[in-house]
N, C-alpha and C positions, 0 to 999 in steps of 0.2 A: 496570698488569698486579705481580701478585700479585708480593711479594718473598720471598727465599729467601737462607736461611744460605750456600749456594753466591757467590748475585750479591750480597750483601751483600759479599763477602771479595773478591771480587772488585775491585769498586769500595774497596776497602780499599787492594788490591797496591799501586797506586801509590805508596803515602806511607811504605811500610815496602822493606827495607835490599833490596839484590837477593843473591843469591847469589854468589860469587869470593870467594878467597885462603884463608883458612881457615872461611868460611862451607860446608859439605856438604852444608845439607843447610836451603833456603833457604824466606819465608814463600809462600805457594799450593801446595809442594811436600808436603805432609804434616801431620799434625798435631801434627808434631814438630821442633822444631829443630836442626841437629847441627854442630857444630862441631870445626877439628882442632885438637888440643893441640900444645904445644914439644914434648911426646915422643912423639908420634904418635898416640897413643888421641884417642879422638874424646867429646867432652860431647854427650849427650842431654838436649834441653831443653822441659819442655810445661807448658802453664798449662790444668787446668781448675776449673766454678763447677760448684757445687750449690742449686739454689734451693731453700727451699720453696715445699710445693706445684706445686710443676714436679717435685724430683728427688727430696723427701722430702716425709714426714707422719708429725709427730712423735704425731697424733693413733692411730698404728698403728703404729708403729717408736721403741724404745728410742734416746738420745742415741745410746747406743752405739754402735751399732748406726749410725746415719745417717752418722757420723763414719769411719766402720770402710769401710764399701761409697764412700759418698765419696775416703777415698783408693785403695783398692782400682781403682776404675773410670782416677782419675786415671794409676791407675800400667802401667796397661793401653796408652798409652802409649807408657811406656818396655818395655814386653814387645815390641809390636810392632818397635821399636827393637835390639832383642837386646842393650838396653841395663842393667849393674844400678844399682841404686836407693845413690844418695849422698847428697845432701841434699838441701830441704825448706825449704820456707816455708810461710806457713798465715796468709789472710786472714778474720777474718770480722767479719762485717753485723751483728747482732743487735740485734733490735726490743725495747723494752722487758717488752716482756710476757713473754721467758724472765730466769729469777730465773741467776746465780750457777753453779750446779747444775747445773744444763742446757748452760750452754756448759763446764763443767768433763766431763760425762761424755760428748759428744760429742769434746772433743779426745783423751780417757781410752781411747775406740772408734779415736783413731786412732794414737795412739803402744801400741796394743797390734801393730796390724800393720807399725807401722813398725820394732819392736823381732824382727818377722818377716822384715821382706827386709832388716833391714840398712841402711834408709833413716834417716838423723839430724834432722829437725823442727830447724830453729835457728833459729828465730821466723818473723816477720811483722806482722801490722797487723791491729787491730781497731776498730771505729768503731761507731756506732750505725745504726739502720734503720727507718725509718718503716713499715714494715709486716711483709715477711717477712726471712725472715734470708736471709743468700748466704755460701757455703764455699770461697774461690777457693785452690786451691793450685797452686803453683810447686813444681815437681818441676825434680831434675836427675840424670841418672847419667852411668855411665860403660860401653864398650868400648873393646876394642881392632882391631874388627872393623869395617871403613867400612859404617855405617849406610844399605841403602837406602835410598831413597823413592818415594814413588810417583807422584811424574815419572819416573824411569825402567822403570815396565812397558811392556810392549810389544802387541802384534798378535799369539796365538798361543799366549803365551802357557798353560796349564794354571791354572785354581781352586780352590784348595781351603780345606778350615776346616779347624782343628783338634779341635772337639767338638759334641758338636749344641746343636741353637739353638732357640730357642720361648719364655725366659721361665726356664729353669730357674735362670735367680741372680735372677729376683727374689721367688723363695721360698728363699732365704739370706737367714738375715741375714750370716753370715762366708763372704762370695763370694771368692777370692782368683787375682789376676790371673798367668796362664800367663808369668810372668819365669824361668826353664828355660828351659821351650820355647822362647819368645820367641827367649834364645841364638842356639838349637841350628838354631833354621831360619836366626839373621839370618847366622850363619855357611855355613849353607849357599847360602846366595848369594841367600834367597829375599824374597819385597819383601814387607813385611805393613802389614797395619792393627787397631785389636780390632775389633773387631764393638759400639760403642757407642752408634751410632743406627740398628741392626737392619745385614742384611747389601745389601741394593738400594742404603741411602743412602749404604753403606762403598765401597761396587762408586761409584756416581756420585761421591763422590772420586776416585775415581781415576779415573771420565773427562773432572772435569773439570783433574787437576793432569795429565796423560797426552795426553790427548786417544784414549785408546783409549775402547772401549766392551764389551763383555760378552753372551757366553749364559749361561746360567743354565738347569739344566735340575731343571725343582719335584724332581722324583721322587729324585734323588742329594742333596736337603741329606738333612743327619743332623738330624733332629727332636730334642729333647724329652721326655720320655713325657706324652699329651697332651695334644701344642702339636700342631695340623694346620702342612697343609703350605704356607700363606700364611702363617701367623703365626712359623712356625720364618724367614722371607723379612723379615720383619719390625718383628719385637720387635729393642726396642731392650736396653741396660745387662747385656751379657752379657760373656763376663772371656774366650770365646773369640775368636777370631784366624782372618780373610780371609790366605789370603795363593796370590802367585803367582809367577813362575819359568818357567826353560827348562825345570825339570819337577823335578814334586813328590816328597820324599821319605818310604818310610812313614810313618803314623802322621794322615797329611793325607788328608783325603779328600776330591776332586775332586767338585769340582760345576760343573763348567761352561771353558768356555774365555773369555779375552781375543781381542775384535773392531778390526779397525779405523775402524770406522765411527759406534763418539763413542756408539751409543745400549745401554742396559742393556736387557734382554731376559730373557723368562722363558719356557720351553718345556716341556713335559709331554715324556709319555716318547714317543711318535711325532713330538719334532717338531713342532706345533703350536704358536701362540705362545699364551701366560695371558695373561687380561687383570687385573693387578693394582690394584688401588685404594688398598691401605695400603704405601708401599715405605721403613717405617723413622715416624724421628723427623727433627721441619723444628723450629729452634726460632723461626722465622719463620712458622709454617705457620696 
């Protein structure tokens, strides 16, 4: 059987901590963890890796843009939980074909976005890589509102997205995470995830965490200019959020609803099933 990312995570979960006590979002419940601090606030933590040749290509991207984008998409997990960025660590594995200037420019791009969002990069690690580079960011954020994990999603909740999908972010060198919007949606009681691997792939994560399914209306998914409907379902590296809850506030576009059957399906405007071959990015596919 082909190993998928969700299957690998399922097999690793028994070796990790479980939710309880001050840990309010544990492994397998979301893309971020969260715990309650002594003063009643919450810390949200996330870890994200960008790999050369998979997530970025220096033959067509400037190093500073690579650093900016890597941090932007890592910040998406904090945005989804309504957290304000606080501190971050960066681990760089660098091949010998890079020079120090390339690495410095990558960090310059990260530092520029960090300054915009109030994140303090406070250290990390550097190692040599045998072939391609990788950049791993561990980020912390803070919120006064208890973050809602994917595992809390319930059948019957409407599903919505915060903006057009389909590859618009790939054309931007300087995308910006939806931090302010994420905080508003968390305060409204919504459960959100960032569309980092594609809309369908994100809903598959909801299904794995909460045992829910979803019915998605293809004609309702907002699309970036020039994107096809099916591309809007599968496009990753998006800054937009997918959210669900008892009700969606204005500004979140309804695209479907959660179901209780554990299956994520797509239907057309007449309610007929749509066959979808590309469901989004899977690291192990």
